C-alpha positions in Angstrom: -18.7 -9.7 -4.6 -17.7 -10.5 -0.8 -16.7 -8.5 1.6 -12.8 -8.3 2.7 -12.4 -7.8 6.9 -9.3 -5.9 7.6 -9.1 -7.3 11.4 -10.4 -9.9 13.1 -12.5 -9.3 16.4 -11.2 -9.7 20.1 -13.1 -11.0 23.0 -16.0 -9.0 25.1 -19.6 -8.9 23.7 -20.5 -5.6 21.6 -23.9 -5.6 19.3 -23.9 -4.3 15.6 -26.1 -4.8 12.6 -25.0 -7.1 10.3 -25.6 -6.7 6.3 -28.8 -8.6 6.5 -29.8 -5.8 9.4 -29.9 -8.5 12.2 -28.5 -7.4 15.5 -25.6 -10.1 16.5 -23.4 -10.0 19.5 -19.8 -10.1 18.8 -16.8 -10.2 21.0 -15.2 -6.7 21.5 -12.4 -5.2 24.4 -13.7 -2.1 26.3 -11.7 1.3 26.1 -13.3 2.2 29.5 -11.1 2.2 32.4 -8.0 1.8 30.3 -5.6 4.3 29.2 -4.5 5.8 32.2 -1.0 5.6 33.4 -0.3 2.9 36.0 2.4 3.1 39.4 4.9 1.9 36.8 4.1 5.1 34.3 3.2 2.8 31.3 -0.3 3.4 29.5 -2.7 0.7 29.8 -3.9 0.3 26.1 -7.2 -0.7 25.2 -6.2 -0.8 21.6 -3.0 -3.4 22.5 -4.8 -5.6 24.7 -7.1 -6.1 21.8 -4.6 -6.4 19.4 -2.8 -9.4 21.8 -6.8 -10.7 22.0 -6.9 -11.2 18.6 -3.1 -12.4 17.8 -3.4 -15.3 19.9 -7.2 -15.8 18.0 -5.7 -16.1 15.2 -3.2 -18.7 16.4 0.1 -16.2 17.3 2.2 -18.0 20.2 2.7 -16.1 23.1 6.2 -15.0 22.3 5.1 -13.5 18.4 2.2 -11.7 20.2 4.9 -10.1 23.0 7.4 -8.9 20.1 4.2 -7.8 18.0 2.9 -5.5 20.6 5.8 -4.8 22.6 6.0 -1.7 24.2 6.4 1.9 22.3 7.4 5.5 24.2 4.4 6.4 26.1 4.2 9.7 23.6 3.6 7.2 20.7 0.8 5.1 22.2 -1.0 8.0 23.6 -1.0 9.2 19.8 -1.8 5.8 18.7 -4.5 5.5 21.6 -6.3 8.8 20.6 -6.1 7.6 17.1 -7.8 4.4 17.5 -10.4 6.1 20.0 -11.5 8.3 17.0 -12.2 5.4 14.8 -13.9 3.0 17.5 -16.1 6.3 18.1 -16.9 6.5 14.5 -17.4 2.8 14.0 -19.6 3.0 17.2 -22.1 5.6 16.0 -22.5 3.4 12.7 -23.2 0.2 14.6 -19.5 -1.2 12.6 -17.7 -3.8 14.6 -14.2 -2.0 14.4 -12.9 -5.7 13.8 -14.6 -6.6 10.9 -14.1 -3.3 9.3 -14.4 -3.8 5.7 -12.6 -2.0 3.0 -15.7 0.3 2.1 -16.2 1.0 5.6 -12.4 1.7 5.8 -12.8 4.1 2.9 -15.8 6.1 4.4 -13.8 6.5 7.7 -11.1 8.1 5.9 -13.7 10.7 4.0 -14.8 11.4 7.4 -11.5 12.0 8.7 -10.7 14.3 5.6 -14.3 16.2 6.0 -13.8 16.6 9.9 
């Protein structure tokens, strides 16, 4: 049975092993240097930046993308970004593209959270 992809990938290169164990390069937006408060007090979120890129690549208009990624309260963004970081760290250690995760891989991640 074919694997189900839950989220498409954004831009920027990362490497991962495909199911055939060959190393491939895929796009990804880095978390490095992001997540700090700017002068305006808004958090620069790698998670939201990745989501914006993904939505635009999937054909969503700029307006639709803006509404789907509109600002949330700072505390909510901090919580979401912390959870996203846990997931991307887990994926990185297993050479999994977090934007091409399968249902099976997501289930393994949930077990990891449960057992942590």
